[in-house]
Backbone bond lengths (Angstrom), bond angles and torsions (degrees), N, CA, C in turn:
res aa  C-N    CA-C-N  psi(-1)  N-CA   C-N-CA  omega(-1)  CA-C   N-CA-C  phi
1 G - - - 1.447 - - 1.483 114.39 -
2 T 1.297 118.01 171.25 1.495 119.95 179.16 1.433 107.80 -125.76
3 T 1.374 119.09 139.18 1.539 125.92 -178.42 1.613 104.84 -84.45
4 D 1.244 109.69 174.91 1.514 119.93 -179.08 1.583 110.21 -62.43
5 D 1.330 116.99 -27.00 1.522 114.04 178.87 1.538 113.10 -93.12
6 G 1.318 114.66 11.84 1.575 117.23 177.48 1.406 117.38 90.37
7 T 1.296 118.67 6.24 1.491 128.59 -174.57 1.495 107.09 -92.46
8 T 1.300 120.31 126.57 1.541 122.63 174.06 1.441 110.56 -77.75
9 D 1.345 113.29 176.40 1.440 118.48 -173.65 1.586 112.34 -70.34
10 D 1.385 114.03 -22.00 1.458 117.85 179.84 1.510 115.57 -88.56
11 G 1.388 113.96 5.01 1.477 117.74 -177.69 1.481 117.75 95.61
12 T 1.262 114.94 -8.46 1.488 114.59 -178.97 1.469 113.24 -89.50
13 T 1.279 118.62 170.92 1.506 121.00 -174.78 1.577 108.88 -100.76
14 D 1.200 118.47 132.00 1.465 125.30 174.76 1.436 109.30 -77.59
15 D 1.364 118.91 122.17 1.495 122.40 177.23 1.465 112.70 -57.86
16 N 1.284 118.42 -32.94 1.522 122.68 -174.85 1.517 108.35 -111.23
17 T 1.310 122.83 121.41 1.426 122.93 177.52 1.585 106.93 -126.77
18 T 1.309 109.04 153.62 1.574 117.35 -177.37 1.495 105.82 -97.63
19 E 1.245 112.20 131.44 1.624 119.79 -179.25 1.565 105.33 -129.73
20 G 1.320 115.31 95.09 1.374 116.94 175.66 1.442 115.57 62.95
21 G 1.401 115.54 -143.31 1.532 121.45 171.28 1.343 110.54 -170.67
22 E 1.302 118.52 -175.54 1.426 129.51 -178.68 1.547 108.48 -121.04
23 T 1.333 118.48 136.77 1.448 126.09 -179.51 1.596 107.31 -84.44
24 V 1.163 119.65 123.58 1.421 128.64 -179.33 1.525 116.33 -119.91
25 E 1.221 116.53 138.96 1.514 116.47 173.56 1.533 111.33 -74.90
26 V 1.355 116.79 144.40 1.445 122.62 172.70 1.403 111.22 -133.10
27 V 1.363 119.41 142.41 1.424 123.58 175.63 1.504 104.95 -113.31
28 T 1.374 113.82 132.37 1.458 119.62 -172.80 1.579 110.53 -128.33
29 G 1.236 119.18 148.83 1.455 122.72 174.94 1.470 113.85 176.08
30 G 1.312 117.17 -160.50 1.456 115.61 179.08 1.540 108.97 -175.99
31 F 1.319 111.34 166.77 1.543 119.09 175.61 1.453 107.12 -149.13
32 A 1.346 110.94 158.82 1.601 119.29 176.42 1.420 113.37 -121.04
33 F 1.325 120.23 154.83 1.339 120.53 173.74 1.579 111.95 -149.49
34 D 1.262 116.86 144.29 1.437 127.58 -178.31 1.531 111.05 -83.31
35 L 1.280 121.20 146.13 1.468 121.29 177.66 1.531 109.25 -110.55
36 G 1.297 115.44 139.66 1.481 120.68 172.25 1.519 112.63 -70.09
37 E 1.312 116.29 172.92 1.540 121.11 -178.77 1.490 102.86 -64.01
38 G 1.411 109.21 142.32 1.532 116.59 168.85 1.531 110.24 121.87
39 T 1.347 116.72 -24.15 1.505 121.02 176.08 1.552 111.15 -139.38
40 T 1.248 122.51 117.74 1.380 124.96 -177.99 1.531 108.44 -75.66
41 A 1.342 109.82 168.24 1.555 115.31 173.51 1.409 115.63 -65.84
42 E 1.319 114.31 -33.27 1.515 119.05 -176.12 1.558 103.73 -75.16
43 E 1.320 121.88 -38.96 1.337 119.80 -175.32 1.565 112.75 -70.79
44 F 1.283 114.62 -30.67 1.470 121.95 176.28 1.518 110.71 -70.09
45 V 1.306 118.45 -45.59 1.591 124.58 -177.43 1.400 105.92 -63.83
46 N 1.403 122.58 -33.97 1.474 121.68 -169.71 1.611 108.33 -97.31
47 N 1.349 110.36 0.52 1.599 113.55 179.19 1.515 108.76 -91.73
48 V 1.392 116.55 105.85 1.496 118.24 -175.55 1.491 110.39 -62.63
49 D 1.335 119.73 -34.74 1.490 122.01 -179.14 1.487 108.24 -58.56
50 A 1.417 113.79 -49.09 1.392 116.61 -177.89 1.573 118.15 -69.62
51 T 1.234 112.96 -29.31 1.619 112.41 178.56 1.502 107.12 -82.94
52 T 1.289 121.19 -33.04 1.395 121.69 175.35 1.648 113.56 -66.98
53 A 1.295 114.07 -40.45 1.446 120.96 177.76 1.618 107.45 -62.96
54 T 1.308 116.69 -39.53 1.531 124.35 176.06 1.628 109.84 -61.29
55 K 1.244 110.71 -50.96 1.520 119.04 -179.62 1.506 107.47 -60.76
56 N 1.337 120.64 -45.29 1.379 125.28 -168.53 1.572 108.15 -68.28
57 S 1.383 113.00 -37.08 1.499 114.99 -179.65 1.429 113.29 -71.27
58 F 1.356 119.94 -36.74 1.338 129.38 -177.48 1.573 107.72 -68.06
59 A 1.375 116.32 -52.13 1.500 116.23 174.33 1.489 115.91 -59.35
60 G 1.368 116.15 -34.44 1.386 120.30 -175.07 1.516 111.26 -67.80
61 T 1.379 120.36 -42.29 1.345 125.72 179.93 1.509 118.18 -71.58
62 L 1.348 113.58 -27.83 1.464 123.37 167.72 1.512 118.39 -75.92
63 G 1.390 110.97 -19.20 1.558 117.16 -172.65 1.577 111.63 70.67
64 V 1.460 114.82 34.33 1.460 120.36 -179.10 1.409 111.74 -106.33
65 D 1.341 117.58 137.77 1.407 122.40 178.13 1.579 108.96 -61.17
66 D 1.334 120.52 139.31 1.482 120.57 176.92 1.491 114.24 -54.87
67 D 1.319 118.14 -38.52 1.476 123.74 -179.33 1.509 111.45 -63.00
68 D 1.356 121.21 -19.66 1.356 120.82 -178.82 1.518 112.33 -99.72
69 L 1.259 122.01 1.24 1.366 127.09 -178.67 1.577 110.40 -118.10
70 E 1.409 112.05 126.41 1.399 124.91 177.73 1.510 108.89 -110.69
71 M 1.347 118.99 133.18 1.486 120.87 176.52 1.548 111.59 -129.32
72 N 1.289 115.76 133.01 1.528 114.52 -179.98 1.596 103.12 -123.89
73 F 1.326 111.43 121.33 1.400 121.66 178.51 1.495 117.26 -97.18
74 T 1.323 121.82 128.85 1.439 118.14 -178.10 1.611 107.22 -142.04
75 V 1.350 107.40 154.36 1.601 110.66 179.93 1.511 110.66 -84.47
76 A 1.250 110.00 146.55 1.539 117.48 -177.80 1.590 106.98 -63.69
77 S 1.308 114.61 164.56 1.521 120.63 -177.66 1.494 109.38 -57.97
78 R 1.252 116.01 161.66 1.563 124.37 179.55 1.524 109.24 -63.27
79 R 1.346 111.78 -38.10 1.470 116.20 -179.25 1.625 109.47 -62.28
80 L 1.248 111.13 -49.39 1.586 116.07 -176.28 1.468 105.46 -64.42
81 Q 1.376 120.35 -34.69 1.428 120.38 -178.12 1.438 109.81 -65.07
82 Q 1.306 123.52 -37.35 1.440 128.69 -178.67 1.547 109.44 -67.29
83 L 1.387 113.55 -36.67 1.419 113.96 178.40 1.638 110.71 -74.02
84 L 1.202 116.85 -32.11 1.460 120.34 177.26 1.521 110.28 -67.05
85 M 1.308 122.23 -34.57 1.467 122.26 177.79 1.368 111.09 -66.95
86 L 1.365 119.93 -31.05 1.439 120.99 173.04 1.437 115.04 -66.23
87 R 1.340 117.73 -26.82 1.385 122.86 175.36 1.563 111.78 -88.46
88 R 1.252 116.91 6.63 1.490 119.56 -175.37 1.519 118.80 67.73
89 L 1.378 111.65 26.72 1.411 119.60 174.11 1.442 114.57 -104.03
90 A 1.390 116.44 150.01 1.460 117.72 -177.79 1.410 119.75 -87.52
91 G 1.360 115.15 1.51 1.484 114.81 171.52 1.592 106.84 141.73
92 S 1.302 116.77 177.03 1.373 125.42 -173.89 1.569 111.96 -131.31
93 V 1.345 120.73 130.15 1.344 125.15 -178.97 1.615 114.10 -110.52
94 Q 1.299 116.20 130.17 1.495 117.62 177.93 1.525 102.04 -103.02
95 V 1.321 111.14 138.82 1.497 123.58 176.18 1.517 109.93 -122.16
96 D 1.301 114.15 114.93 1.486 118.82 170.82 1.553 109.44 -106.69
97 Y 1.355 113.32 139.27 1.481 117.68 -177.11 1.467 112.68 -128.78
98 K 1.291 120.00 149.95 1.423 123.89 167.39 1.580 108.07 -136.18
99 I 1.478 106.17 131.44 1.417 113.52 -177.85 1.587 109.69 -115.17
100 T 1.232 116.79 123.44 1.573 119.31 -177.20 1.468 114.06 -103.17
101 I 1.312 113.46 123.31 1.478 126.88 -178.65 1.559 105.72 -83.02
102 P 1.251 121.71 127.80 1.513 119.82 178.51 1.520 113.92 -61.77
103 A 1.282 118.29 141.86 1.401 124.38 -165.83 1.596 111.17 -75.32
104 S 1.335 111.53 -26.31 1.602 114.35 -175.36 1.529 116.86 -57.71
105 S 1.334 108.44 -37.38 1.530 111.33 -175.02 1.376 115.12 -138.31
106 G 1.424 120.24 -5.00 1.369 121.56 -178.52 1.618 113.39 80.60
107 T 1.275 109.72 1.26 1.511 117.50 178.90 1.487 110.76 -131.58
108 G 1.362 111.08 136.83 1.480 119.01 -177.32 1.433 107.72 -107.47
109 T 1.310 114.15 173.80 1.460 122.60 175.78 1.433 119.16 -143.40
110 D 1.298 115.25 128.21 1.604 119.25 -175.07 1.584 97.54 -76.72
111 T 1.339 115.29 121.94 1.471 119.58 -176.63 1.548 106.09 -71.79
112 S 1.331 119.56 -28.66 1.411 122.35 -170.74 1.541 110.83 -79.00
113 S 1.417 118.53 -27.24 1.388 117.01 -177.60 1.517 105.17 -121.15
114 G 1.258 131.06 -17.71 1.470 131.32 -175.49 1.495 108.74 90.62
115 T 1.373 121.89 -7.44 1.438 124.36 -176.74 1.483 114.07 -62.68
116 T 1.368 119.42 129.23 1.482 117.21 173.62 1.412 111.61 -94.48
117 F 1.375 114.90 154.11 1.431 119.55 178.96 1.522 114.24 -139.06
118 T 1.360 117.97 155.75 1.394 117.79 -176.12 1.626 100.42 -132.29
119 A 1.409 112.85 171.12 1.596 114.41 175.02 1.472 106.16 -56.59
120 S 1.232 120.55 -40.65 1.564 126.11 -167.59 1.515 107.22 -68.26
121 S 1.354 115.79 -44.82 1.468 120.40 -179.14 1.571 112.66 -65.49
122 I 1.358 110.86 -38.27 1.529 116.33 175.32 1.424 110.47 -60.29
123 V 1.398 119.42 -54.40 1.381 124.72 -175.81 1.584 111.01 -56.73
124 A 1.333 117.04 -42.82 1.346 119.51 -179.51 1.625 112.77 -67.85
125 S 1.322 118.55 -32.11 1.416 125.40 174.93 1.481 113.58 -65.04
126 I 1.395 111.83 -46.67 1.421 117.78 179.77 1.481 114.81 -67.02
127 S 1.369 114.40 -38.63 1.403 118.42 178.83 1.469 118.57 -71.02
128 A 1.307 116.76 -16.77 1.381 123.60 175.50 1.549 113.25 -86.75
129 M 1.290 115.20 -8.87 1.469 115.88 177.21 1.505 115.34 -77.45
130 T 1.326 116.27 152.56 1.435 118.68 -177.32 1.622 99.79 -120.27
131 T 1.278 114.76 165.04 1.451 120.21 176.28 1.485 111.69 -56.96
132 D 1.326 112.99 -46.42 1.577 113.82 177.47 1.475 112.69 -69.06
133 S 1.278 129.31 -34.81 1.377 126.15 -179.88 1.585 111.12 -71.66
134 L 1.302 115.50 -37.36 1.396 117.07 173.73 1.541 115.45 -65.86
135 A 1.244 109.43 -42.59 1.556 117.75 176.57 1.618 108.63 -58.74
136 T 1.216 116.75 -46.28 1.545 120.10 177.93 1.487 109.62 -61.32
137 L 1.327 116.10 -44.88 1.442 124.45 178.52 1.586 113.50 -47.63
138 I 1.369 103.53 -59.38 1.453 113.92 -178.57 1.554 115.54 -64.65
139 A 1.289 113.96 -40.07 1.510 121.30 -176.74 1.506 108.32 -66.51
140 T 1.374 116.09 -40.47 1.435 117.78 171.99 1.449 115.17 -53.56
141 S 1.278 119.12 -54.88 1.407 126.85 -178.35 1.502 111.79 -59.87
142 L 1.372 118.86 -37.71 1.403 120.32 177.80 1.532 111.90 -67.57
143 E 1.341 112.31 -39.74 1.466 116.90 179.53 1.531 109.96 -63.52
144 E 1.407 116.80 -36.44 1.436 114.30 -176.28 1.433 108.40 -71.47
145 A 1.424 121.01 -25.31 1.514 126.10 178.52 1.501 113.30 -78.17
146 G 1.424 116.58 -2.02 1.355 121.88 -179.17 1.523 113.71 80.27
147 I 1.451 117.52 23.78 1.439 119.53 179.18 1.539 106.45 -109.18
148 D 1.232 113.08 128.69 1.415 126.07 -176.04 1.646 109.02 -103.97
149 V 1.373 112.59 93.82 1.402 116.09 178.46 1.530 109.62 -148.70
150 N 1.351 118.46 144.86 1.396 120.16 178.73 1.505 110.61 -98.61
151 I 1.314 121.56 132.07 1.414 124.55 -175.95 1.553 107.69 -125.10
152 T 1.321 111.09 152.80 1.440 120.29 173.99 1.509 109.73 -136.01
153 V 1.290 120.72 106.99 1.450 123.40 -179.95 1.570 105.66 -68.11
154 T 1.364 112.54 127.74 1.536 114.15 -178.37 1.550 107.65 -104.31
155 T 1.382 118.98 -34.90 1.527 117.21 -172.92 1.556 105.76 -144.68
156 I 1.360 111.84 145.00 1.398 119.64 166.12 1.502 110.30 -127.21
157 A 1.377 121.94 115.72 1.300 123.53 -175.93 1.586 112.63 -77.47
158 T 1.279 117.97 146.16 1.485 122.75 175.96 1.433 108.09 -63.72
159 P 1.397 119.63 125.12 1.493 121.87 -175.75 1.461 109.87 -76.32
160 D 1.367 116.07 148.84 1.422 129.15 179.82 1.544 114.40 -109.76
161 V 1.272 115.23 138.18 1.439 116.16 178.77 1.638 108.61 -108.95
162 G 1.313 114.85 125.55 1.563 117.32 176.21 1.475 107.76 -135.95
163 T 1.273 114.09 -163.78 1.372 126.00 175.70 1.502 112.19 -135.38
164 E 1.246 116.00 156.50 1.481 121.51 171.36 1.517 110.34 -153.24
165 V 1.249 115.26 151.47 1.570 120.59 -178.25 1.522 115.57 -91.44
166 V 1.203 117.00 114.85 1.534 124.42 -173.61 1.685 105.31 -96.95
167 P 1.289 115.59 121.00 1.468 119.00 177.17 1.514 111.48 -57.58
168 T 1.290 113.87 142.69 1.503 122.62 -179.93 1.558 108.21 -111.54
169 T 1.193 119.94 117.88 1.465 123.92 -178.63 1.586 111.53 -96.46
170 T 1.236 120.59 134.75 1.450 128.51 178.37 1.581 109.47 -107.77
171 D 1.346 120.73 115.87 1.404 121.68 177.63 1.531 114.26 -86.76
172 D 1.340 117.54 -177.88 1.527 121.40 -170.89 1.472 107.30 -75.45
173 D 1.421 123.09 -10.39 1.397 120.10 178.81 1.613 108.87 -94.54
174 G 1.285 114.90 7.74 1.471 115.01 176.86 1.552 111.01 89.38
175 G 1.289 116.45 -6.15 1.528 117.28 178.07 1.393 113.96 -81.45
176 S 1.328 117.62 160.85 1.523 117.02 175.26 1.465 109.07 -129.07
177 S 1.318 113.89 160.21 1.524 121.00 177.18 1.478 107.65 -143.47
178 T 1.271 116.09 154.10 1.475 121.84 177.02 1.467 114.45 -94.75
179 D 1.301 119.43 118.27 1.475 125.19 -174.60 1.473 109.53 -90.95
180 I 1.364 121.07 100.42 1.376 116.51 -176.14 1.512 114.98 -94.94
181 S 1.400 114.49 5.53 1.537 118.48 178.11 1.471 112.31 -64.59
182 E 1.423 123.80 -39.41 1.320 124.99 -173.96 1.543 109.07 -63.01
183 S 1.392 115.42 -50.01 1.385 116.02 -179.96 1.515 117.16 -67.66
184 N 1.413 114.04 -31.07 1.447 116.95 171.52 1.471 115.21 -63.65
185 L 1.382 115.14 -32.64 1.430 118.44 178.79 1.531 111.44 -65.82
186 A 1.254 118.23 -42.33 1.397 127.43 177.01 1.538 112.67 -56.91
187 W 1.319 110.24 -40.54 1.591 113.88 -179.31 1.546 107.07 -79.61
188 T 1.160 121.63 -43.75 1.567 123.26 -177.13 1.493 113.45 -69.56
189 G 1.399 112.83 -20.21 1.460 117.00 -179.41 1.480 110.34 -80.94
190 A 1.250 120.01 -19.40 1.571 123.04 -178.98 1.428 110.96 -55.78
191 P 1.354 135.67 -47.44 1.327 131.15 178.83 1.614 113.18 -57.78
192 S 1.373 116.34 -38.26 1.334 122.98 177.95 1.413 114.60 -60.26
193 A 1.363 114.55 -42.14 1.536 118.52 173.97 1.509 113.89 -58.73
194 V 1.301 112.09 -39.38 1.538 116.74 -178.06 1.467 107.26 -63.95
195 V 1.317 117.84 -40.20 1.406 122.26 -173.93 1.520 109.42 -66.24
196 M 1.315 119.27 -45.22 1.431 128.62 -179.69 1.445 107.57 -61.15
197 L 1.433 121.25 -36.88 1.433 124.21 179.80 1.357 111.59 -62.17
198 F 1.427 110.72 -43.05 1.476 118.71 -171.59 1.553 106.39 -73.86
199 V 1.327 121.61 -39.00 1.474 121.33 177.04 1.453 111.55 -60.20
200 S 1.367 118.44 -43.62 1.363 128.17 173.10 1.625 113.54 -45.00
201 F 1.282 108.01 -54.77 1.435 124.05 -178.13 1.659 108.99 -57.98
202 L 1.352 111.83 -44.86 1.504 113.30 -179.31 1.469 112.64 -71.15
203 L 1.387 120.37 -32.68 1.454 123.87 174.29 1.506 112.20 -64.10
204 T 1.294 111.62 -35.20 1.573 114.09 176.04 1.530 113.78 -63.16
205 L 1.337 109.15 -42.27 1.555 114.97 -179.02 1.533 111.21 -67.64
206 L 1.366 114.46 -27.44 1.459 115.93 -175.34 1.583 110.52 -90.51
207 A 1.273 114.75 -11.72 1.438 122.51 -177.10 1.560 111.52 -65.62
């Protein structure tokens, strides 16, 4: 372990120590889409090419750098899947996203295009989306990736703007870097907590 002064348990000094953190703005939200026959929700979620194409299309239309966008893909509940089968659909995918705005200026830059973005510009862009326009955007990106699947966007949640503290690490050269992994872990861990709660509930019913 490492103490507050950067000294490890064996008495040596850790070259990298954490000193507080920076507060960054984050935009969170989500959307869902149904899949036509031919590709199940499980297949889509586990297809790296499909999820990458979806992420790239979303980042591109918002002018956001890929490194500042996280996306979590999950399969809809079993009950919903059964209802979708009755409608001859292959399943539904829920997509949750988080976009981090760099702490230094509150403005990010898409390194591929040079476009700058802020929390306000992101919210405005997402709020202007329709289910049809988002479906077309994703479908075009999937087609370019060689993935043949029909999608229908069913919902687009209103984005939220919040803040979170990102730890800042100082190395032995005196430089500092922002470690987003810890805050990302807290965010991506939320769905797992919900699953565990649901499992505990089922075990209670079966007891």
